[in-house]
C-alpha positions as CSV (number, residue, x, y, z in Angstrom):
1,X,121.1,94.7,71.4
2,X,119.3,95.0,74.9
3,X,118.2,91.6,76.6
4,X,114.4,90.9,76.9
5,X,114.9,90.8,80.9
6,X,116.4,94.1,80.7
7,X,113.8,95.5,78.5
8,X,111.0,94.1,80.6
9,X,112.7,95.3,84.1
10,X,113.1,98.8,82.5
11,X,109.7,99.1,81.2
12,X,108.1,98.2,84.6
13,X,110.3,101.0,86.1
14,X,109.3,103.4,83.4
15,X,105.8,102.7,83.8
16,X,105.8,103.1,87.6
17,X,105.9,99.5,89.0
18,X,102.8,99.7,91.2
19,X,100.2,97.1,92.7
20,X,97.6,99.0,90.6
21,X,99.3,98.1,87.0
22,X,96.8,96.0,85.3
23,X,93.9,96.7,87.7
24,X,90.7,98.7,87.4
25,X,90.0,101.4,89.9
26,X,86.8,100.3,92.0
27,X,84.4,103.1,93.3
28,X,83.9,102.7,97.0
29,X,80.1,103.0,96.8
30,X,80.4,99.7,94.8
31,X,81.8,97.7,97.8
32,X,80.0,99.5,100.5
33,X,78.7,97.3,103.3
34,X,80.9,94.4,102.1
35,X,83.3,92.5,104.4
36,X,86.7,92.9,102.8
37,X,90.0,91.3,103.3
38,X,93.0,93.3,102.7
39,X,95.3,91.5,100.2
40,X,98.0,94.1,99.4
41,X,98.5,98.1,99.9
42,X,100.8,100.7,98.6
43,X,101.6,104.0,100.4
44,X,101.5,107.0,98.4
45,X,101.5,110.8,98.5
46,X,99.0,113.2,96.8
47,X,100.1,116.5,95.1
48,X,99.0,118.2,98.5
49,X,101.8,115.9,100.1
50,X,99.2,114.0,102.1
51,X,99.7,110.2,102.4
52,X,97.0,108.0,101.1
53,X,97.1,104.3,99.9
54,X,96.2,102.1,97.1
55,X,94.5,98.9,98.3
56,X,93.6,95.7,96.8
57,X,91.2,93.2,98.4
58,X,91.0,89.4,98.2
59,X,87.3,89.5,97.2
60,X,88.3,92.0,94.1
61,X,91.5,90.8,93.0
62,X,91.4,92.6,89.6
63,X,90.4,96.0,91.2
64,X,91.9,98.5,93.7
65,X,90.6,101.5,95.6
66,X,92.3,104.7,96.8
67,X,91.9,105.0,100.6
68,X,89.7,107.9,101.9
69,X,90.6,109.7,105.3
70,X,89.3,107.0,107.7
71,X,90.9,103.9,106.0
72,X,94.1,105.9,105.4
73,X,94.3,106.7,109.3
74,X,93.7,103.0,110.1
75,X,96.2,101.7,107.6
76,X,98.7,104.6,108.6
77,X,98.3,103.7,112.4
78,X,99.0,100.0,111.6
79,X,102.1,100.8,109.5
80,X,103.3,103.1,112.4
81,X,102.7,100.4,115.0
82,X,104.8,97.9,112.9
83,X,101.7,95.7,112.3
84,X,101.0,94.0,108.8
85,X,97.4,94.7,108.1
86,X,97.2,92.3,105.2
87,X,94.8,89.6,105.8
88,X,92.7,91.7,108.1
89,X,89.2,92.1,107.3
90,X,87.4,95.7,107.2
91,X,84.0,96.8,106.2
92,X,83.4,100.2,104.3
93,X,80.4,101.9,105.8
94,X,77.9,104.1,104.5
95,X,79.0,107.8,103.9
96,X,78.5,110.2,106.7
97,X,78.5,113.9,107.1
98,X,80.6,115.6,109.6
99,X,79.3,118.6,111.9
100,X,81.2,120.9,109.3
101,X,79.4,119.4,106.4
102,X,82.1,117.3,104.8
103,X,81.5,113.7,103.8
104,X,83.5,110.8,104.9
105,X,83.5,107.0,104.5
106,X,83.8,105.3,107.9
107,X,85.7,101.9,107.9
108,X,85.1,99.2,110.7
109,X,88.0,96.9,111.5
110,X,86.1,93.5,111.7
């Protein structure tokens, strides 16, 4: 018979142990304009092979967001520089339209 520790560990791996487990996805429009403190983040790759992050904020501990282009670039730059961005404050700004007509969500590092 399998031990409960083994079952628990195996179940976590089978379910994809992730910072998003047990949390609800938050729409970025709901937190636009807020100053938020990065609590945790997890790098991921999309089906297209592009990197993005799952991010949890101190102010919304039961929720997570998936990073858009601007936030992904900020987090990837910090990672590439060997900086731990946890504990840093950001502000998710209003969506803007590029010259080519695509929408993006700017982010400010506070």
